[in-house]
C-alpha positions as CSV (number, residue, x, y, z in Angstrom):
1,M,-48.5,69.9,50.6
2,K,-47.2,66.6,49.5
3,S,-44.8,68.2,47.1
4,L,-43.6,70.6,49.8
5,R,-42.9,67.7,52.2
6,H,-41.0,66.0,49.4
7,A,-38.9,69.1,48.8
8,V,-38.1,69.4,52.5
9,A,-37.2,65.8,52.6
10,L,-34.7,66.3,49.8
11,L,-33.4,69.6,51.2
12,V,-32.6,68.5,54.7
13,P,-29.9,65.9,53.8
14,V,-28.4,68.5,51.4
15,L,-28.1,71.1,54.1
16,L,-26.7,68.6,56.6
17,A,-24.1,67.6,54.0
18,L,-23.2,71.2,53.3
19,G,-22.9,71.8,57.1
20,A,-20.7,68.8,57.5
21,A,-18.6,69.8,54.6
22,M,-18.2,73.3,55.9
23,T,-17.3,71.9,59.4
24,L,-14.6,69.6,57.9
25,L,-13.2,72.5,55.9
26,V,-13.0,74.8,58.9
27,L,-11.4,72.0,61.0
28,R,-8.9,71.4,58.2
29,I,-7.9,75.1,58.1
30,A,-7.6,75.2,61.9
31,R,-5.4,72.1,61.8
32,R,-3.0,73.8,59.4
33,V,-2.5,76.5,62.1
34,V,-1.5,74.3,64.9
35,I,0.1,71.2,63.4
36,P,3.9,71.5,62.6
37,A,4.5,71.0,58.9
38,K,7.5,70.3,56.8
39,R,9.3,73.3,55.2
40,P,7.5,73.9,51.9
41,A,9.4,74.0,48.7
42,D,9.0,77.6,47.5
43,A,11.8,77.9,45.0
44,R,13.0,75.9,41.9
45,I,16.5,75.3,40.9
46,L,16.7,75.9,37.2
47,A,20.5,75.5,36.6
48,V,23.8,75.1,38.5
49,D,27.1,76.3,36.9
50,T,29.8,74.4,38.9
51,G,32.6,76.2,36.9
52,A,31.4,79.7,37.8
53,Q,29.9,78.5,41.1
54,T,26.5,80.1,40.4
55,I,22.9,79.0,40.7
56,E,19.8,80.0,38.8
57,L,16.5,80.0,40.7
58,S,12.9,80.7,39.9
59,R,12.3,84.4,40.5
60,T,10.2,85.2,43.6
61,R,10.0,88.2,46.0
62,D,12.4,86.3,48.2
63,T,14.9,84.8,45.8
64,E,15.5,88.2,44.2
65,L,16.5,89.8,47.5
66,P,20.0,91.2,47.8
67,G,22.2,89.7,50.6
68,R,23.3,86.3,51.9
69,Y,20.8,83.4,52.3
70,G,20.5,79.7,52.5
71,L,18.8,77.1,50.3
72,F,17.4,73.8,51.5
73,T,17.7,71.1,48.8
74,S,17.0,67.4,48.8
75,G,20.2,66.7,46.7
76,T,23.7,65.7,47.8
77,Y,24.4,69.0,49.5
78,G,21.3,69.4,51.5
79,Y,21.8,73.0,52.6
80,V,23.8,75.5,50.5
81,K,24.6,79.2,51.0
82,L,23.8,81.8,48.5
83,G,25.5,85.1,47.9
84,A,25.0,88.2,45.7
85,V,22.4,88.5,43.0
86,L,24.3,88.5,39.7
87,S,21.4,88.9,37.3
88,V,17.6,89.0,37.3
89,G,15.4,87.9,34.3
90,A,11.7,87.9,33.9
91,T,11.3,84.5,35.6
92,S,14.7,83.7,37.0
93,V,17.5,84.9,39.3
94,R,21.1,84.0,39.1
95,R,23.1,84.2,42.3
96,K,26.6,83.4,43.5
97,L,27.1,80.1,45.3
98,L,28.9,80.4,48.6
99,T,28.9,76.6,49.2
100,E,31.1,75.0,46.6
101,I,29.2,72.4,44.5
102,E,31.4,69.9,42.6
103,T,30.9,68.9,39.0
104,G,28.5,66.1,38.7
105,A,26.8,66.6,42.0
106,Q,23.1,65.9,42.2
107,V,21.0,68.9,43.2
108,D,17.2,68.3,43.0
109,R,15.0,71.0,41.4
110,D,12.6,71.7,44.3
111,A,14.1,73.8,47.1
112,A,13.3,76.0,50.0
113,F,14.7,79.5,50.3
114,S,15.9,80.5,53.8
115,G,17.1,83.4,55.8
116,W,19.0,81.2,58.2
117,Y,22.4,81.4,56.4
118,Y,24.2,79.7,59.4
119,A,23.1,76.1,59.9
120,T,25.2,75.0,62.8
121,P,26.8,76.9,65.8
122,S,30.4,75.8,64.8
123,E,30.1,78.1,61.7
124,L,30.3,81.1,64.0
125,H,33.8,80.3,65.2
126,L,32.9,81.2,68.7
127,R,33.1,79.1,71.9
128,W,29.8,77.2,72.5
129,E,28.4,74.2,74.2
130,N,25.4,72.0,74.1
131,V,23.2,72.2,77.2
132,L,19.9,70.7,78.3
133,I,17.1,72.8,79.9
134,G,14.6,70.9,82.1
135,S,11.2,72.2,81.2
136,P,7.6,71.1,81.8
137,A,7.8,69.4,78.4
138,G,11.0,67.5,79.2
139,P,14.7,68.2,78.5
140,C,15.0,70.9,75.8
141,P,18.4,71.1,74.0
142,A,20.0,74.5,73.7
143,W,23.2,76.1,72.6
144,F,25.1,78.3,75.0
145,F,27.6,80.9,73.8
146,P,29.4,82.3,76.9
147,A,30.5,85.9,77.3
148,E,31.4,88.3,80.1
149,S,28.1,90.1,80.9
150,S,25.8,89.0,83.7
151,T,22.9,89.9,81.4
152,W,22.1,86.9,79.1
153,V,20.2,87.0,75.9
154,I,17.8,84.0,75.4
155,Q,16.9,83.5,71.8
156,V,13.6,81.9,70.8
157,H,13.0,80.7,67.2
158,G,9.8,80.8,65.2
159,R,7.2,78.5,63.9
160,G,8.1,75.6,61.6
161,V,11.9,76.1,62.1
162,T,14.5,75.2,64.7
163,R,17.0,77.2,66.8
164,A,19.4,77.5,63.9
165,E,17.3,80.4,62.8
166,C,18.6,82.5,65.7
167,L,22.4,82.0,64.9
168,R,22.5,85.2,62.8
169,A,22.1,87.3,66.0
170,V,24.8,85.6,68.0
171,P,27.8,87.4,66.6
172,V,26.6,91.0,67.2
173,L,25.3,90.1,70.7
174,H,28.5,88.2,71.6
175,A,30.6,91.1,70.3
176,A,28.7,93.4,72.6
177,G,29.6,91.1,75.5
178,F,26.3,89.2,76.0
179,P,26.1,85.5,76.6
180,N,23.6,83.8,74.3
181,L,21.3,80.9,75.2
182,V,19.7,79.7,72.0
183,V,16.8,77.4,73.0
184,S,14.3,74.9,71.7
185,Y,10.7,74.3,72.8
186,R,8.1,71.6,72.7
187,N,7.0,70.2,69.3
188,D,9.7,72.0,67.3
189,G,11.4,68.8,66.2
190,E,14.3,69.1,68.6
191,A,12.6,69.5,72.0
192,P,10.2,66.8,73.4
193,R,6.9,66.3,71.7
194,S,3.7,67.0,73.7
195,R,0.8,64.6,73.8
196,A,-0.8,66.1,70.7
197,G,2.4,67.3,69.1
198,A,0.7,70.6,68.2
199,Y,1.7,74.3,68.6
200,A,-0.2,76.4,71.1
201,L,1.0,79.5,69.4
202,G,2.9,80.7,72.5
203,A,0.2,79.8,75.1
204,A,2.1,76.7,76.3
205,E,5.6,77.2,74.7
206,W,6.4,80.1,77.0
207,R,6.7,77.7,79.9
208,D,9.7,76.1,78.2
209,V,11.3,79.5,77.7
210,D,10.5,80.3,81.3
211,A,12.5,77.2,82.2
212,A,15.4,78.7,80.2
213,V,15.2,81.9,82.1
214,A,15.4,79.9,85.4
215,Y,18.4,78.0,83.9
216,A,20.2,81.2,83.1
217,L,19.5,82.6,86.6
218,R,20.9,79.4,88.2
219,H,24.0,79.6,86.0
220,G,25.2,83.1,86.7
221,A,22.8,85.5,84.9
222,E,21.5,88.4,87.0
223,R,18.9,89.3,84.4
224,V,17.9,88.3,80.8
225,I,16.9,89.8,77.5
226,L,14.5,87.7,75.5
227,M,14.9,87.8,71.7
228,G,12.0,86.2,69.8
229,W,11.8,85.5,66.1
230,S,8.4,85.4,64.4
231,M,6.3,83.1,66.6
232,G,9.2,83.2,69.0
233,G,8.1,86.8,69.5
234,A,4.7,85.7,70.7
235,V,6.4,83.1,72.9
236,S,8.7,85.8,74.4
237,L,5.9,88.2,75.0
238,Q,3.9,85.6,76.8
239,T,7.0,84.8,78.9
240,A,7.4,88.5,79.8
241,V,3.9,88.8,81.1
242,N,3.4,85.4,82.7
243,S,6.8,84.3,84.1
244,G,7.4,84.1,87.8
245,H,10.9,85.5,86.9
246,R,9.5,88.5,85.1
247,D,11.2,90.9,87.4
248,R,14.5,89.5,86.0
249,I,13.5,90.0,82.4
250,A,15.1,93.3,81.5
251,G,14.1,93.7,77.9
252,L,12.8,92.2,74.6
253,I,14.1,92.1,71.1
254,L,11.5,91.0,68.6
255,E,12.4,90.1,65.1
256,S,9.5,90.0,62.6
257,P,7.3,89.1,65.6
258,V,3.7,87.8,65.9
259,I,2.1,90.4,68.2
260,D,-1.5,89.3,67.6
261,W,-2.4,86.0,65.9
262,R,-5.7,87.1,64.6
263,T,-4.0,89.8,62.4
264,V,-1.5,87.3,61.1
265,L,-4.0,84.5,60.3
266,R,-6.4,86.8,58.6
267,F,-3.6,88.2,56.5
268,Q,-2.3,84.7,55.6
269,A,-5.8,83.6,54.7
270,R,-6.2,86.5,52.3
271,E,-2.8,85.8,50.7
272,A,-3.9,82.2,50.2
273,G,-7.1,83.3,48.5
274,M,-9.3,82.2,51.3
275,R,-12.6,84.0,51.7
276,A,-14.3,85.3,54.8
277,P,-15.7,84.0,57.1
278,L,-13.4,80.9,56.9
279,P,-10.4,82.3,58.8
280,D,-12.6,83.6,61.7
281,L,-14.5,80.3,61.8
282,A,-11.2,78.4,62.0
283,M,-10.0,80.7,64.9
284,S,-13.4,80.2,66.6
285,A,-12.9,76.4,66.3
286,L,-9.5,76.7,67.9
287,S,-10.9,78.8,70.7
288,V,-13.3,76.0,71.9
289,P,-11.8,72.9,73.7
290,L,-13.8,70.3,71.8
291,T,-13.3,71.7,68.2
292,A,-9.7,72.6,69.1
293,R,-8.9,69.0,69.9
294,L,-10.7,67.9,66.7
295,S,-8.4,70.2,64.9
296,G,-5.4,68.6,66.5
297,A,-4.6,71.1,69.2
298,E,-4.0,70.0,72.8
299,D,-6.1,72.7,74.3
300,A,-8.2,75.7,73.2
301,I,-6.0,78.6,71.8
302,P,-6.6,81.7,74.0
303,F,-6.4,84.3,71.2
304,D,-7.4,87.1,73.5
305,R,-4.5,86.4,75.8
306,L,-2.2,86.2,72.9
307,D,-3.2,89.7,71.6
308,M,-0.4,91.8,73.0
309,V,-1.8,95.0,71.5
310,A,-4.9,94.6,73.7
311,R,-2.6,93.7,76.7
312,A,0.0,96.4,76.0
313,D,-0.6,97.9,79.5
314,E,0.8,94.8,81.1
315,L,4.2,95.2,79.4
316,A,6.9,96.7,81.7
317,V,10.3,96.5,80.0
318,P,11.9,98.2,76.9
319,I,11.2,96.5,73.6
320,L,13.0,96.7,70.3
321,I,10.9,95.6,67.3
322,L,12.7,94.8,64.0
323,H,10.1,94.3,61.3
324,S,10.0,94.9,57.6
325,D,7.0,96.8,56.5
326,D,6.6,94.5,53.5
327,D,7.1,91.3,55.6
328,G,4.8,89.2,53.4
329,F,4.1,86.6,56.0
330,V,3.6,88.3,59.4
331,P,2.3,91.8,58.6
332,A,3.9,94.6,60.6
333,D,0.5,96.2,61.4
334,A,0.3,94.8,64.9
335,S,4.0,95.7,65.6
336,H,3.2,99.3,64.7
337,A,0.0,99.2,66.8
338,L,2.0,98.0,69.8
339,Q,4.5,100.9,69.2
340,R,1.6,103.4,69.2
341,A,0.1,101.8,72.3
342,R,3.4,101.9,74.2
343,P,5.7,104.6,72.8
344,D,7.3,104.8,76.2
345,L,8.6,101.2,75.9
346,V,8.7,100.3,72.2
347,T,11.5,101.3,69.8
348,M,10.8,100.4,66.2
349,P,13.3,101.6,63.5
350,S,12.0,101.6,59.9
351,F,12.8,98.7,57.7
352,S,11.4,97.7,54.3
353,V,12.1,95.3,51.4
354,A,13.6,92.6,53.6
355,R,10.6,90.4,53.9
356,H,10.0,87.9,56.8
357,T,12.9,87.3,59.3
358,K,15.4,88.3,56.6
359,L,16.5,91.8,57.9
360,W,19.9,90.5,58.8
361,N,20.4,89.0,55.4
362,Y,19.2,92.1,53.5
363,D,20.8,94.8,55.6
364,Q,23.2,93.3,58.2
365,T,24.8,96.6,59.0
366,G,21.5,98.4,59.6
367,W,20.2,95.4,61.6
368,N,23.3,95.2,63.8
369,T,23.4,98.9,64.3
370,A,19.7,98.9,65.4
371,I,20.5,96.3,68.0
372,T,23.7,97.7,69.4
373,G,22.2,101.3,69.4
374,W,19.2,100.1,71.4
375,L,21.3,98.1,73.9
376,A,23.4,101.2,74.5
377,S,20.4,103.5,74.8
378,Q,18.8,101.2,77.4
379,G,22.0,101.0,79.5
380,F,22.7,97.3,78.7
381,S,26.4,96.7,78.7
382,A,28.9,93.9,79.1
383,S,29.7,95.1,82.7
384,A,26.1,94.7,83.8
């Protein structure tokens, strides 16, 4: 009996320590979901030929994609544009440089591959202006590109990036006659910071987009189309079902969207080599006010409310989903599920190879045609 008591006395602290360690691990995983992070370096610059204006990058599924892209570097040039793939080796990719790099310029080795391509609105050579949208979070900066239609497109960027992500869509929408309002929202590094400075995954950010809808209606819009990129898709969907102006929201364009966060976070956990039940434990932690705040969130994350497949019956406007079947970051499963749940509303043309939010870069013609064809089929025009 004495030996048993001794064993229990030794075991209890071990179990408590294991429990504490598991709790800390779960909270750390949950924190990574809601706390904005710097853009990770996911490519390595191996060589730059300033004479031929080419660049050699480490080979990844993104860096070998055909098309036009951007590259964030920490050297002299900061952001450079990339053109066609010229050659592919076992571990490297050589591409054409579209930003001229001078001989002797310092370009650091670590870089981040990007689908943005356009970094500033002036690169589009269209008339635009800076505006401020008063939201519950405070004044949110936006870019406005005027055009003749009374139907405005409000573009909403994704997680971990800024509104420059949306610039690729402005030319095709502007050419079709639609004004573009490209917005920011709380905690994105441009709009005001909330108390905790954390993402709510769409559960709070939609209020800033709703303020943008109100701004558009005050400034001449009769109705709006929301275009959401990645997490911006989740934000746009929440706006569509929660907004007091939802009768003026005429449609949704969703690019590589988050339709259901549980699907996304489980996928990303598997890709990172994380074993069950850690992803579900992290989501459970984020669902409870106390542990959500310990994880860095401002409030509990309402994953049920953010699951738009489960809430598909609440949707009431036509939706265009542009999603590559091999997205690699936000799986297309939930997008397909939403299309099956609401075939009366959802149009989802087939795309593959393009990865996450890079459909324009990989197949600009197909992407533009999908948008203009959908706009025409829904009766959206510059005169309306």
